C-alpha positions as CSV (number, residue, x, y, z in Angstrom):
1,X,-63.0,-140.8,-27.2
2,X,-66.1,-142.8,-27.9
3,X,-66.2,-145.1,-30.9
4,X,-69.4,-143.5,-32.2
5,X,-70.3,-140.4,-30.2
6,X,-68.5,-137.2,-31.2
7,X,-66.9,-135.7,-28.1
8,X,-66.8,-132.1,-26.8
9,X,-63.3,-130.9,-26.4
10,X,-61.9,-127.9,-24.6
11,X,-58.6,-126.2,-25.4
12,X,-57.4,-123.8,-22.7
13,X,-61.1,-123.4,-21.7
14,X,-62.2,-122.8,-25.3
15,X,-64.9,-125.3,-26.4
16,X,-64.7,-127.2,-29.6
17,X,-68.3,-128.6,-30.0
18,X,-69.3,-132.0,-31.4
19,X,-71.0,-130.1,-34.2
20,X,-67.7,-128.4,-35.2
21,X,-65.9,-131.8,-35.2
22,X,-68.7,-133.4,-37.3
23,X,-68.5,-130.6,-39.8
24,X,-64.7,-130.9,-40.0
25,X,-64.8,-134.6,-40.6
26,X,-65.7,-134.2,-44.3
27,X,-62.2,-132.8,-44.9
28,X,-60.5,-135.9,-43.4
29,X,-61.4,-139.0,-45.4
30,X,-60.5,-142.2,-43.6
31,X,-61.3,-145.9,-43.4
32,X,-63.6,-145.5,-40.4
33,X,-65.7,-142.8,-38.7
34,X,-63.5,-143.0,-35.7
35,X,-60.3,-142.4,-37.6
36,X,-61.9,-139.4,-39.4
37,X,-63.2,-138.0,-36.1
38,X,-59.7,-138.3,-34.6
39,X,-58.1,-136.5,-37.6
40,X,-60.8,-133.8,-37.5
41,X,-60.4,-133.2,-33.8
42,X,-56.6,-133.0,-34.0
43,X,-56.9,-130.4,-36.8
44,X,-59.4,-128.3,-34.9
45,X,-57.3,-128.4,-31.7
46,X,-54.2,-127.4,-33.5
47,X,-56.0,-124.6,-35.3
48,X,-57.3,-123.3,-32.0
49,X,-53.8,-123.4,-30.4
50,X,-52.4,-121.4,-33.3
51,X,-55.1,-118.8,-32.9
52,X,-54.6,-118.6,-29.2
53,X,-50.8,-118.2,-29.6
54,X,-51.2,-115.6,-32.2
55,X,-53.5,-113.6,-29.9
56,X,-50.9,-113.9,-27.1
57,X,-48.4,-112.3,-29.4
58,X,-50.8,-109.7,-30.8
59,X,-50.4,-111.1,-34.3
60,X,-53.2,-110.4,-36.7
61,X,-54.0,-111.0,-40.3
62,X,-56.5,-109.3,-42.7
63,X,-59.3,-111.9,-43.1
64,X,-60.6,-110.0,-46.2
65,X,-57.5,-111.1,-48.1
66,X,-58.5,-114.8,-48.0
67,X,-61.3,-116.6,-49.6
68,X,-61.8,-119.1,-46.8
69,X,-60.8,-119.9,-43.2
70,X,-58.3,-122.6,-44.2
71,X,-56.2,-120.1,-46.2
72,X,-56.4,-117.7,-43.3
73,X,-55.2,-120.4,-40.9
74,X,-52.3,-121.2,-43.2
75,X,-51.3,-117.6,-43.3
76,X,-51.5,-117.3,-39.5
77,X,-49.3,-120.4,-39.2
78,X,-46.7,-118.9,-41.6
79,X,-46.7,-115.7,-39.5
80,X,-46.2,-117.6,-36.3
81,X,-43.4,-119.7,-37.7
82,X,-41.7,-116.7,-39.0
83,X,-42.0,-115.1,-35.6
84,X,-41.1,-118.0,-33.3
85,X,-39.3,-120.8,-35.2
86,X,-35.7,-120.7,-36.4
87,X,-35.6,-122.9,-39.5
88,X,-32.0,-123.6,-40.8
89,X,-31.3,-123.8,-44.5
90,X,-29.5,-126.7,-46.1
91,X,-25.9,-125.9,-46.8
92,X,-24.1,-126.7,-50.1
93,X,-22.1,-129.4,-48.3
94,X,-25.3,-131.0,-47.1
95,X,-26.9,-130.9,-50.5
96,X,-23.8,-132.4,-52.1
97,X,-23.7,-135.2,-49.4
98,X,-27.3,-136.0,-50.1
99,X,-26.6,-136.2,-53.8
100,X,-23.7,-138.6,-53.3
101,X,-25.8,-140.8,-51.0
102,X,-28.8,-140.9,-53.3
103,X,-27.3,-140.9,-56.8
104,X,-29.7,-143.5,-58.1
105,X,-32.6,-141.1,-57.5
106,X,-31.1,-138.6,-59.9
107,X,-31.1,-140.2,-63.3
108,X,-32.9,-139.4,-66.5
109,X,-35.9,-141.6,-67.3
110,X,-35.1,-144.8,-69.2
111,X,-36.7,-145.2,-72.6
112,X,-38.2,-148.4,-74.1
113,X,-39.5,-149.2,-77.6
114,X,-42.1,-151.9,-77.1
115,X,-44.4,-154.1,-79.2
116,X,-47.3,-155.8,-77.5
117,X,-50.4,-157.9,-78.0
118,X,-53.3,-157.5,-75.6
119,X,-55.5,-160.4,-74.9
120,X,-58.3,-158.6,-73.2
121,X,-60.3,-159.7,-70.2
122,X,-62.1,-157.9,-67.4
123,X,-60.6,-158.1,-63.9
124,X,-63.8,-159.4,-62.4
125,X,-64.3,-162.1,-65.1
126,X,-62.2,-164.9,-63.5
127,X,-63.0,-167.4,-66.3
128,X,-62.2,-164.9,-69.0
129,X,-59.0,-163.9,-67.1
130,X,-57.8,-167.5,-67.1
131,X,-58.6,-167.9,-70.8
132,X,-56.6,-164.8,-71.7
133,X,-53.6,-165.9,-69.7
134,X,-53.6,-169.3,-71.4
135,X,-54.0,-167.9,-74.8
136,X,-51.2,-165.3,-74.1
137,X,-48.9,-168.2,-73.0
138,X,-49.6,-170.2,-76.1
139,X,-48.8,-167.2,-78.3
140,X,-45.5,-166.6,-76.4
141,X,-44.5,-170.2,-77.0
142,X,-45.3,-169.8,-80.7
143,X,-43.2,-166.7,-80.9
144,X,-40.3,-168.4,-79.3
145,X,-40.3,-170.7,-82.3
146,X,-41.4,-168.1,-84.9
147,X,-40.3,-164.6,-83.7
148,X,-41.1,-163.1,-87.1
149,X,-44.8,-163.8,-86.6
150,X,-45.3,-161.0,-84.0
151,X,-46.8,-158.5,-86.4
152,X,-49.2,-161.1,-87.8
153,X,-50.3,-162.3,-84.4
154,X,-50.8,-158.7,-83.2
155,X,-53.2,-158.0,-86.1
156,X,-55.0,-161.3,-85.4
157,X,-55.4,-161.3,-81.7
158,X,-54.7,-157.9,-80.1
159,X,-57.5,-155.9,-78.6
160,X,-55.3,-152.7,-78.5
161,X,-55.5,-150.1,-81.3
162,X,-51.8,-150.6,-81.7
163,X,-52.7,-153.8,-83.7
164,X,-52.9,-151.5,-86.7
165,X,-49.1,-150.8,-86.3
166,X,-48.2,-154.5,-85.7
167,X,-48.5,-154.0,-82.0
168,X,-45.9,-151.2,-81.8
169,X,-46.4,-148.8,-78.9
170,X,-43.4,-146.6,-79.9
171,X,-41.1,-145.1,-77.3
172,X,-42.3,-145.4,-73.7
173,X,-41.0,-143.5,-70.7
174,X,-42.0,-143.8,-67.0
175,X,-45.6,-142.7,-66.3
176,X,-47.0,-143.4,-69.7
177,X,-48.6,-146.7,-69.0
178,X,-50.6,-148.3,-66.2
179,X,-48.4,-149.2,-63.2
180,X,-48.5,-152.9,-63.4
181,X,-47.6,-153.0,-67.1
182,X,-44.8,-150.4,-66.6
183,X,-43.3,-152.3,-63.7
184,X,-42.9,-155.5,-65.8
185,X,-41.5,-153.9,-69.0
186,X,-39.0,-151.6,-67.3
187,X,-37.6,-154.6,-65.3
188,X,-37.3,-156.7,-68.5
189,X,-34.3,-157.1,-70.8
190,X,-34.5,-156.5,-74.6
191,X,-36.4,-159.3,-76.4
192,X,-39.5,-161.3,-75.8
193,X,-40.8,-161.4,-72.2
194,X,-41.3,-165.1,-71.6
195,X,-44.5,-164.8,-69.5
196,X,-47.9,-163.1,-70.0
197,X,-47.7,-159.6,-68.4
198,X,-51.0,-159.1,-66.5
199,X,-52.7,-155.7,-66.2
200,X,-56.2,-154.4,-65.5
201,X,-56.9,-154.8,-69.2
202,X,-56.0,-158.5,-69.5
203,X,-52.7,-160.2,-70.5
204,X,-50.0,-158.8,-72.7
205,X,-47.4,-160.5,-74.9
206,X,-44.5,-158.1,-74.9
207,X,-41.4,-157.7,-77.0
208,X,-38.9,-155.0,-75.9
209,X,-37.3,-153.9,-79.1
210,X,-34.9,-151.4,-77.6
211,X,-34.0,-150.3,-74.1
212,X,-32.1,-147.1,-73.3
213,X,-31.2,-146.9,-69.7
214,X,-31.4,-143.6,-67.8
215,X,-28.2,-141.6,-67.4
216,X,-26.8,-140.1,-64.2
217,X,-27.7,-136.5,-63.9
218,X,-24.8,-134.1,-62.8
219,X,-25.1,-132.5,-59.4
220,X,-25.4,-128.9,-60.9
221,X,-28.5,-130.0,-62.7
222,X,-30.3,-131.2,-59.6
223,X,-28.8,-129.0,-56.9
224,X,-31.8,-126.7,-56.7
225,X,-34.2,-129.6,-56.4
226,X,-32.1,-131.2,-53.6
227,X,-31.9,-127.8,-51.7
228,X,-35.7,-127.4,-51.9
229,X,-36.3,-130.9,-50.8
230,X,-34.0,-130.7,-47.8
231,X,-35.3,-127.2,-46.8
232,X,-38.9,-128.5,-47.0
233,X,-38.0,-131.5,-44.9
234,X,-36.4,-129.4,-42.2
235,X,-39.2,-126.9,-42.2
236,X,-41.8,-129.6,-41.8
237,X,-39.9,-131.1,-38.9
238,X,-39.5,-127.6,-37.2
239,X,-43.2,-126.8,-37.6
240,X,-44.2,-130.3,-36.2
241,X,-42.0,-129.7,-33.2
242,X,-43.4,-126.2,-32.7
243,X,-46.9,-127.6,-32.7
244,X,-46.0,-130.3,-30.3
245,X,-44.6,-127.7,-27.9
246,X,-48.0,-125.8,-28.1
247,X,-49.8,-129.1,-27.4
248,X,-47.6,-129.9,-24.5
249,X,-48.1,-126.5,-22.9
250,X,-51.9,-126.5,-23.4
251,X,-54.7,-127.8,-21.2
252,X,-56.8,-130.0,-23.4
253,X,-59.8,-131.9,-22.0
254,X,-61.8,-134.5,-23.9
255,X,-59.0,-135.6,-26.3
256,X,-55.5,-137.1,-26.0
257,X,-52.9,-136.9,-28.7
258,X,-51.0,-140.1,-29.6
259,X,-47.5,-138.7,-29.4
260,X,-45.8,-141.8,-30.7
261,X,-47.9,-142.3,-33.8
262,X,-48.8,-138.7,-34.6
263,X,-48.0,-137.6,-38.1
264,X,-46.7,-134.4,-36.6
265,X,-43.5,-136.0,-35.5
266,X,-42.7,-138.0,-38.6
């Protein structure tokens, strides 16, 4: 495939034109035009193979039921999979084994009660960023000596609305704050964090007032979630293998699938 020019591809003598590939590229965002072109071409080839296979089996769908071609293609794929692919379901034993091997994934979310002081600085302001870090470190050192001054310093220095409540953010669970702040506070123990916590908003002085660790969830509570996950994983693999078989049996000119790195086989 050319680095810049869109190719013409044939799939069992059916032509996929450069114009079709160029139009499809908008649905496959990528870091380069070449990467988007490859993804678009793969998608169109697979779609064509599914349509050809459906025709071979005299399978049809009512296009009027769907608002766009993508939905119709999904329905056609489902029909083909139902007809031609045997997809096993996860057994109770397999689900229980997965639970035992992955217990840490099945816990309730931990809770924190946190006070903080935000010394604000913009990410692109390198001088301001350094100043906010230094000031945050100075305030931390002061709090080590005078921990009862946290509320006062929050009202004096914090750029967060929580300054009105002495810096208190209340109870925090996973997903409620920006990722970089969350990572630091959930890794910390109770008490004053002894370094400035950096986020996109600046530098934070953080005091973890209370930490309630997540609790292990019983198997019965997560059994359905595990079953769905395992079934989806097996289905995805079965569909990928089915598509690979169609690709292997087809005559495709103008494009070569990268079998080793293809997302179909992951």
